[in-house]
N, C-alpha and C positions, 0 to 999 in steps of 0.2 A: 397771637397774633408770628406772622411772619418775619422773624427779624433779619433774615441776608434782602438781598439785592432781589428787586423785583421790578415789572412794568407800572408804569403809571396807569389809570382810568385813560386817560386819552391816547396813552400806549397801544393799548387795551382793544380801545375803539378801531385800529386802526388793522386788524386781522379781524379777516371777515366774519369767524366764529362767533365774535363778541358784538360786532357793529351793531347789533339794535340792543342790545342792553342797555338800561338806563344809567344814570351816575351811582346812583345809591349799589346797584348792584356790579357793577363795575369797583368802585370802591372796594365792596368782598373782596372779589375775586382777585385784589390787588394786594389787600392783606391778606390772602389765602395761599398764593401763589408765592410761585419763586424764580428766578432766572437761573437756568444751570447750566454750563459751556462745558462741551463733552468731545474731547477728543475723538479724532479717529479709531471706529474700531464699535465693537458691540454694546447697546444699550440697554435691551434685555431680549433674553432668548423662550421660546415657543414652550411651554408650559409650566414655565414660572410663577409665582404669585404675582399676578397685576397689583401691582402698589400705588400707580403714579399715571398720571394723563398728559401726553406730553403736546405741545405747542409749539412749532417749529417758526422762528422767528427772523432766523441766518443763519443759512446752509444747505446742506443735503443731507435727506433722508431717504434708506431702500428698508422695505420692509419684505421678509422673504419667509416662506413656511417649507416645511419639511413634506418631502413628497419619495416614496419610493427610497427614503437614507439619503435625497439628496435636496438641498438648498436651493430651491425654487423663487426668483425675484421675481414678485408680485407689482410693486412699485416702486419708482426710481424718482423723487422731486426737489426740484430748489423753491416751490409755490411756499411764498411766506403764509402763514396760518395754517397747514397742511399739518392735519392731529394723528393720534395714534393712542395705542395703550390701552388703559382700563376703562374702555369708552362702556362696558356693559354692566361699569360698578353700582349705578343706578336701579338695580336689579336684585342686586343683595345678595344674600346666601340662595334665592332660588335656583340660581347656575353657577358651576364651578367657577371663581374669580380666579383663571387664570390667563394668560397671555398667549392669544391665538396662534400668532406668530412671532418673528425675531423680529426686531429693529437693530440696525447699527447705521453709521454714519460714515461717510469714505472721507472726510474732510472734518474741518472744528468746524461745529454748527453750536447756534445757540437754542434754548427752548424755553419757555414758558411753561412750567410745571406744575400740576396739582395733584394734591395727596386723591387717590382714590376717595374717601372718607368724604373728602371736602368737595370733589366733583358730584356726588351721590346726592350730598346734602344740596347742594346749590342747585340741579337737577330736580329734585320732589320740591322745592320752594319756590320756584321761579317757573316752572310749567308744568305745573299737577295734571295738565288734562293731556302735554305733549307724552307724559313720564306712562300714564295708561293707552296711550294710543302704541306707545313703542313696547310696551309689554305686550301687548296686545295682538300686536304684528308678532313680537318675538313669539310667542308662547303658540300663536293661533297655526303658526308658519310649523313649528316642531310639532306641536300635537295632528296638523294635517297627514303631513309627510310619515310620522308615526302610525296612523290610520290608514293610510293608503301605500306605506311601506305593507303593512300586515295584509291587504288585502290584495296587493301582488303574490305576495309570496303564500295566500291560498288561492287564487288562483292559477299559480305556477302548480300546488299541491293536488288540488281537484283534477286538474288537466292530467299531472302524470297517476292518482289514482286512478281516474277512469283508463289510462293505458296498462299499467297493473294488473287491473284487474280484465281488460280483455286478455291480456298477453297470460295471464295466470287460469284462465278459463278455457283456454283451447288443449293445453296441455292434460289439465283436469277432467275436462270431457271427454279424455282420449284412453285416459286411465280407465274412466268410470264405464267407455264403451268395452274397450279390450277384456275388463272385469269379467264383464256379462259374458262376454264371447268366451273368458277361459272356463267359466262356469258348466259352459253346454258342451263343453273341449272334452272338461274332467268328466264328465256324464257319460258321454261314448266311449271314453279309455274305461268307465268300469263298468261298460259292458261288456267292451272287449275281454277284461279279465276275466267276466264273469265265463266269457264264450273259452276262454284258455284255461280256466280252472275245470271246465267239462271235457276236458282232453281233447279237443277237436285240433291238438299241435302235436309233436310228435315231443319229444324230449330237446331230438339234436336239433332239430327246426328252429323250435322256442328257441336254443340256446343261441344261434345266427342269425335269427333277428333281432336277439336282446344284443348282442354283439354290433350288429349293424344299427339298431338304434341307437345306442351309443354314440357311434361316429358320428351320424345325421344330427346328436344334441353340437357336439362338437364343430361342425360345417355351420350348424345357424350361428355362430357365433364369430366363427371368420368367413363369411360368406362375402365373396370379390364385389365390387361394384362393377357394374356390368351397363352398357350403355345402353340404350331404347334398343336399338337396332339388335344387339346382343340378346338382351331379354326376350325380345319377341321371337328370335330365331330358336333360342334353347326352349322357350315356351311348347314352340309347332314341334319340336322334334320330341321334347317331353310327350305330349299330346298324342301324338302319333303313334309312338311306344305303346301308352297305355291303352290306346283304342286298338289297335293289334292284337295286346295281349287280352282283350275283350273287358276292362275294367271299365264299368260304366262310369259316368262323368268324368273321366279323365280331365278333358279339358276345365275343369273345373278344381281339379286339383294343381294342374300343371303351375300355375302362380306359384302357389305356397314352395314345390317342388326347386321353381328358379329362385326366388327368394332368398333360402335357405343353401343357396350354392350347390344342389345336386344337377346331375345330367342324366343322359339314359347309362352312361356304363355302370352309375352305382345301383339303378332299379335293376340293368342285368343281375347285378349282385345277387340282388334280392330275390330273381327270378329263379338263381339258380342253386336259393339257400330252402323253396320253398316246391310242393306240389303246385302243378299247376289250379287243383282245385280251391287250394286255400290264398292263391298269390292276390285273388280280390283282399279279402278279409287280411292280408297282413299289411299290403300295402295302405289301406284306411288305418288299419294302428296306428305304420307308421308316419302316417299324416296327422294324426291324433297327435302323435310328438312331435313334430315339424309345427302345427300350428300352436301344441302349448307354449313351446319354448320362442317363436316369434311372438306371440301374444304376452309373455313375461318380460320379452325385451321388450315390447313398446310402452309397459306399464312401467317398466326400472327408465326407460327413458322419457316418461312423461314426470315420473316423479323425481326426478332427476331436475328435469328442467324448471319445475315447482321449484326445490331447493335453490338452485343456481338463482331463480328471480326474487326468491326471499331473500337470499342472500345478498345479491344486487341493493333491493330495498333495504337493508339493514346499511351496506356500506354505505348506500346515499344519504338516508337521515341520520347514519352514525350514531342508531339505537343503542341503547347501553355500551357509551362510548365518551369519553371524555371531549368534553369539547375543545380545546388544545391539546392535540396529539402530534407525535410523528408520523408521517403518511406519505405512501409512495403516490404519487400524484398520478399515476397510471391505473391504480385502480380507483381511484375517484373519479377520472375521466370515463374509465369501465363501466362504472355501475351507473353515471349518468346517461349514457348512449341506452344501456338496457332500458334504464327508466323513460330514455324519451325514446324508444324503439318504434311503437306505432304511429305516433306523429312522422318519425321522420318516412316511415315508408317505403315500401319496395320496389320505389323509382330514382331513390336516393342515393346515391354507390359511397360507403362510409370508405375512407381509407386513413388508415391509422399509419404515421410514422412517430415510432415512439423511438426516445433516446433509451433505452434499457440501464443506459451507464449512468442515469443522473441519477444523484442520493436522494434519499425521504428526506423529508423537508416538515417543519414544527410549523401547524397550521391550521386554525379552525376551520376544519374540515369538511363541514355540514354547510359552512359558511360560501368554502370555496365549490363546491358541489353549485351553489344556487347562481354563483357568477358561470359556472358550465354549461346550467341547463340556461338562461338569458342568451349566452349567445350563440349556443348552438340552436334554441329555439329562432332566432334572428336567422340564424342563416339559412333554418330550412323554410322559414317565411320569405327569406326574398329569394328563395326558387322558388315559391308554389309549386313545389313537390316532386321536382325534376330537377337533377344535376349531380353534383360530387361536393360531399362533404369533406373536408380535410381536414385531421389533428393533428398535429407535431408538435414533439417537445425535442426540445435543447438545450445546448448550455450558450447563456448570451452573455461574456464576461465571468461578472458574479452572479451571477440572476440567472434561477430557474425560467425556462420561456415554455409556452404554450399557446401558440398558432393556431386559432380555429380559421378558415377557411371554407368560402363557396363560390357557385360559380355562378350566383344569383345577377343582376344587371346590373350593382355597382350603386354606390352612395353620393348624391350631389355634392358639390363643394360647397354650396350652400347649407345643407344637412347636415353633412362631415363636420360643420364648426358648431353645429349647435346638439349633438347626438347625446350627452354628457351633462348637458340640459336639464334638471329636475321637469317632469312635467311635461316634456319636450316629444312630440311622438308624430307619426305619420300613418299610424292606423286612425282609422274611421272612428268617429267620436262612438265611444261605450266598448270599443275595442282594445284599448290600451292606456294603460296611465301616465306613461311617460318616464314610470320610474324604475324598469329593467336596467339598463345602463349606468343610470343613477349609481342605485342600489349596487352595483358590480362593481363601479369606480370606487365607492367608498370602501367596500370588503377587502377591494384588493388596496386600496390605501392602507387600512387598518394594516395590511400584512407590510408596508413599508413599500408596495410596489407598483406598479403601475400599467396601463393598458393604452399602448395605441394602434393607431385604424388605418390602415393602407387602401384603398378602394381604385379601381377603374373598371369601367362594364366588363362582366366575364369574372370578376376576379373582387372579391373582398377582403382583405383579412384585419381579425383582430388578432394582437398579440399581447396576451399579460404577464408579465414580468414581475419574477419574487425573488427576492435576493437569498443566497444561499447563506450568506452568513449575518452574525448581528441582530437574530432574529431574538436576542432573548431579552428586548425592549417588553414594555406595555403591550400585556396583550390580553387586558380587561376586557368581558363583555359589553 
C-alpha cells in the first residue's frame, strides 16, 4: 500500500479519466497511487525507461518530442486530468517500455502518479476486453504498416529493376551488334592480308600504307565533333573524291571516314602513296581498319555503360556495404538518378546544382536512397513527364540540405497539410499506398533531420535537412 499522500476516491472521481470507475476500483487506485508536487523543469526524458503514469491535478504540462535534434512541442495544457507517461505499460515486454517523448512542467504542478506496474495490472483486471482491443489495434497497425512498407519498397524495386533492365539492354544489344559486325570486318582484313602476302603491294607502298593506317587509328580516337551540316558537307566532299577516283561504293565509305575524323586531304595522301591500280584495294583495306576501330570503340563504350549502370545499382542498393557508413550525398543522388533515368524520360530536364564542398556524412545510405527515390518519383509524376527537375545541395546552418524541385502544378494547401500522413495519397485507388512520404519522413527523422516543403503553381520543392554534427547517437536498424 502507498504510504504517501494520495487522492481520495471522491477526488479521483473528479478526474475525467476515472469518473466511470466504481467505488472499489477507486479505492484500489487511491491506495496504489500517490500525489507528487513537481517543481518547474523536466519530469522525464524521451527514451528513458517508462516507470510512471502521470495524471495532472493542478498546474501545466508540456509534452515534446525530438525531431532533427530539436525539441518540438506537441502539447501544452493546464487541463485537469490530462495524462502522460507509461501508458503502454499494459502491453508488458512485447513493446519497449520507454517514454516516447519528454515531459516538463513550466510551473509548480501537482500530479496523481501510478507506478507502471500498477497501471498495467489495473488495465488487465478492470478492462480485459478493452485491453485486447487496444493490443489488437496497436499490433495490427504495426503489422499493417510493416506489410505496406515492404510492399512500397517492393513496388519501387520492381519499377527500378524494370528501368535498369531496359537501360542495360541498350548497351548490351549494341555490344552484341558491334561484335557481330567486327567479326565480319576482321574476316575482310584477313582476306586483304592474303592479297598482301601474295605480293600485290610493293614493300615501299605497303610501308607507306601501314603508316597511314596507324595515323588513321589515332585519328579515330580523337575525331572532332561536327555539326550535322559540317558532317554532311564532309561526306559529300569525300564521296565526290572517291567517285572521281573510280572507287565503287564510295558513298557507303564516306560516312565511316567522316566519323573517323578523316577528310579529302588525308585521302590525297593515300593516293600519293599508291598507284591507281591498287588505290581501290588500299582504300578498302584502310576502311576495314577504320570500321574495326569504330566498332571496338562502340563495344568499349557499351561495356563501360554497362559497368557504370552496375556500379550505380550497387551504389544505390549499397550492396556489400555496411548499413551505416560515411557517404557522399552526391554519389547517392547520382546513383538514384541513374536508377530512375527511364522513368524520368527524355522530356524532363535534370538540373544538378551541387555544393561539392559539403562534407561526407554518416548515414544509412540505402535508406536515404529510398528517400531520394520517393521524392524524385513524386516530382516526375507531378510534371506528367515534361518539365524541369532541379536537385540542389547546400549548407543550411548546421545541416546538409538536399532540395528536390519540380515545375509541376503544385500542391494545394489542403493536400500539403496531409502529405506526410500515413496512407494519405492523391493517386487513384490501387496506384499508391500513401506511405512514400511517411516512410521518407521516418527515415529522415531517424537521421535526426527533417523534411520541409514549399509549393506554388509551377514550383514545388521538398528540402531534406540532415545535421552535420551529432550523428553519433542511436543508429540501430
